[in-house]
N, C-alpha and C positions, 0 to 999 in steps of 0.2 A: 641792759633795759633800765629804763627811769621809772621809779614809783614816785607815787605822791607822799606828801610827808606822814599823813596818817596812815596808809599802808605800810610805810617804814617802822612806824611805832608798833604796829600789830605784829609786822614780821618779827622785831626784837623780842616783844612779849612772848612769841612762839618759840623761838629757837634762840634767843640771846646773839644775834647779828647784826653786824654794824661794820660802815665802811669809814675812813678817814676821810678828812679834807684833802684835796690833792697837793700833793709836795713834789717837785720836780727833783729827781733824783742826781746827784751830783758827786762825783769823785775827790775827796778832800784829801789831804796829806794824811791823815792818820790812818784812813783805810788801804791805804797804797803801801804804807810803810811796814816795818816788821814792829811786833809788838810783844813785850816781854811777857813770858808764861805766866809769871803770875798776875798780871794785869789781865790778861786772856782768861784765864781761870776766873778770876773774880766777876769779869764782866758776863760770864757764863754762868756762875752761881747767882748772881743777883736776879739773871732774867728768869732762873728755873724757881728762885725764892718767892719773886713776885707772883708769878703765876701759880704756885704751889697756894700760896698764904692768900692771895688778894682776888682771885679771880674765880669768885664764888659762883655756884651752882645749885639749885634746889630742885627736888623731888615733886613742889609744887608748881614750878613754872617748867622746868627742864625734862627733857624726855632721855631714854637711853642712848641715843643717836650720838647727844651733845655729852652726856654725861661719861660714858664708857669710853669716851675718845681720851678723857681724862686719865683712863688707866693705862694708857701707852706709855706717857712718860713716866708715871708715878705708880703704877702696877697696884698694890691691894693698900698701899697708903693714901691712896687719893679720897679724900671727904667730899660727900655733899650734903647738903642742909635738909634736914626732916624738920620742919617746923622751927623750933630754936634751938633744937639739937644737931650734931654734927656726927655723920655715921660714914664707915668706911663703905663706898658706893659699891665695890664689886662684891663685897660679903654680904651688903644687904640683898642682893637678887640671889646669890646662890643660896641664902637663907630661906628662899620663897617669899620672900615682900615684893611689893608691889612698886612697879617702876614703869611708866608708859615708856611702850617701845620695846620693851623685854617681854616678847610674846612666844611662849614655848607652847609645843603641843606633843603626845605621847607618839612616838615613833613607831620603825617596824619590828615585828614580833620576830622571836628566835633568830636573833643574831648570833655570830660565833661567842660560843662561851654561854649560850641559853639565855643571854640577856635581850633586853628590848630598846630600841635607841630612843633617842631624845632629840626632837627637832627644833632649831631655833628656826621662828617664821620670817621669811623676806618681806620688807615692808620698803621696796625702793623707791627713792623720789620723795618720802615724806619727811625727810629729816627728823624722824621720831624713832622709828625702829630700824632694824637691820636692813641695811643700804645692798650688802652684797654677801652671796653664798660665802657661809661660814666665817661671816665677818667676828662674830662673837666669840667662835671657837679662837680665831686668831688672838683675838684680846686678852682670852683666859691663859693663853699658851704662852703669852709673853709676860703674863703676870707668876710666872713660875709655879702654877698649880702643878699638883700632881694628877696621874690618870685617876686616881681612884678619889678625888675631890668629889664631895657630896654638892648635889643639887639638887634642893626640894622644889616640887611641882605637885601640884595638887593633892597633896598630902602622901606622895611616894617620896622616895629618897632616890634619885638616879646618881652616876657617876660622871664625872667630865669623859669617860671614856666611852659611856654610851653614845656622847655627842660627837666623838671621833669615827664610831663606828657608823653612826646613821651619815655623817658625812661621806664614808666609802660606801656605803649603800647607794647614796643618792648621786655618784658622780655619773656624768653623761658625756659625749662627745660634745665639744661647743661650750661646755660649763667653765665660768670663771673660776679658776682654781689658784688666783693668787693669795687669796687668805687660807686655801684647805693645805697648802704647800707648808706655809708656815706652822700651822698645828701637826700637821702628819709628820715631818720629819723632826717633830721635838717628841712624838708619844708613839710612833711606831718602834718595834724593836729590832725588826730584820728591813732593812729598805729593800730586800730583792724579794719579799714576800708577794704573791699576787692576791686577788680576791675578786668575787663576782659582785658585780652591782643589780641593781632592783633590774635592768632590762636584759641581764643574762650574759652582759659583756665582761671579758676579763681585764683588769686593769693593775697598774703595778706603779710605784712612783715615779718610775722613770717615763712611763707614757704619760701621766699627768705634766712632768717636768716638760717633755717634748711639746707638749699642746700649749703649755705656756711661752717656750720660747721659739714658738712659730707665729704667736698673734703680733700683730703691729703695736709699737711704744703707742703711736700718734693716735692710735683709735681705743687706747686704755684708758681706764681712770685715773686721773690725775696725773696725765701725760706719761703713762706708763710707770710712775715710781710704785706703785703697788705691785705691779709684776715683776719689776728688777729686786724690789726687796724680799718677795716671797722667793724667786730663783735664787737669790743669794744667800737666804737662810738654808734653804733645801742643800745648796751646793757646800756650804761650809760644815755643816752636819756630815753630809757625806764624806767629806774629806777629813774630818775629825776621825771618822771611822775607817779610815784606810782606803778608800774608793779611788778608781783610777778614773780619772777626768777623760773620757771619751763619750762617743755617741749624744744622748740629749745630755748629757753633762759638759760637753765641751762646747755644744750650741748654746749652752745656758751661759757658761764662763764668756764667749764671745760676745754676746748680747751684752752681758755687765759690762765687760770691759770697753766695748765701744760706745757704752753709755756715758761711761765714766769721763772716756776721752771727749764725748760732745758736751757734756756738761761744762767741762774748764774750757772748750773753744767758745761757748756760747756766753762765758760769763761775763757780767757787765762792767763798766769800770770801778762803779761803787762799791763791787765786791757781792753783789746778789746776782743768782743765777735768772737765767731766762724765764721769762713771763709766759713763752712756749715752750718751755721744758726742752724736750730734745729735737723738737721740728727745726727751729730756726732761732736765732738771737730776737730779744725782744725786752723790753720793760716797761714800766707804768709809772704814772704818777699816785695810783692807788696803793698806799701803805699796807692795806688788806691782802691786796692781791700778791704783793710782793712778798708779804709772809708767807701766803700760801704757797707760791713756789719755790720760791728758796728755802723756805722750811721742809717741803717734801724732798726736795731735790738733795739737801743736805741730810735728811734723814736715812735716805739710800746711800749717800756717799760716806757717812760715818759708820756705816754696816758695812760695806763692801769695800773699803781702801783698806790694805794693809796697815797695821799700827804705825809703821816709821813713814807713810804719807800723810798722816793726820796734820803733821807739823809743817807740811809744804805750804809756802805762803799764799797760794792760791785758795786754798782751803781754810787757812787762818781768815784770810780778807772776807771770804762768805761768814764765817761763825762771827766776826765784828760787826759786820752789817747788820745781819739778823739779831744781835743782841740790841744794836739801835733801833733798830724796827720795834723791837719789844719795848724799848724806854721810850721812842715817841707815841707808843698807840697804849701807852698805860690807862689813860682815862678813856679809853674807846672800847665799847664791847665789841668782840672781835668773834666771828665765826669759829665754831668749836672744832670742826674739822683741821682748820688751817692754823689754828694756835697749838692745837695739843699734838699735832704731827709734827710742827715746828720743835715745840718744846721735847718733842722723842728725840729730834734729830740733834739736839743742844744735849739733851740726855746722854744721848749713845756716845757722841764726841766726850762728852764729858770724862764719862767712865773710862773710855778707851784711850784716851790722851792722857788722863791726870790721875785715874782712879775713881772709887766710889765716891759718890754725893753724899754729902752728909743731911738728912731731914731736919728744917728747924722746927721749933715748936708751932704748932698752928694757933 
């Protein structure tokens, strides 16, 4: 869809997004050849450092949909401007402060343990608030918050566990559980436990996983990468606890392995991944689109590939190309979902391949 210039300016003011000038992707010698580990690590670190320090968001201009994406790669260290000051974005809302799109309401009463749930309200399609069920819950879980983390709302102190229990209460057949799996596999003590939802149905983590594994990737958000990430995190946590990979777990594993093979098969000559994700090969002259698709796909691969496979040439080529796309788009405002999912992919790759990233001074 094409927009008139005035509409583009208004759109950027609202959500901070823009697209780059067309550039024809080419396969160059340095993207196809091996690269020394020190040089690769520096490229990744430079991309992360610029994104962390120079890509500034503001509570006055941006909303939760943009801001909380930044917590995916940078966790509790991610900052947002509040007037002339800089504040930790996630801690800001946990303390009960206002952020457009951080919309809560009191949840179900008398949940297990005698607690009341806390509901994160869905605002799909707005690029302001939560766009998917349990999206904010998944972000909080990836910030390494404990289940007793305090969340202030309308003068009451809730716990993150109250959001988890509300999620379990709200599950229903056909629910998009990609983000729910990320959180539940972190906070549930027992993967075999069952619970009853608001409609009286009995649920288990395996049932949720099977529901995700049965969904077609091409009909899923961002080419199915979010579904794959949810299943990957659930499977990893399950195996870490000594679980046997059978039934729904085996179905999820097959889907993950198949997607890894497809991503490699559809990889473009310049190292980027298909702009059609796992459906068919494809590329684009739009640098922002390539950051979006290559970034989401790398995010999945950085989480799902065994550590020894992260140094395979095809993966390194993708990392190099994504870092180059970050470099080329430095002066260009980018859509926050694309930018920060790509940065999360680079962060996961960096830490699993080379060890923890050192945060720079802001």
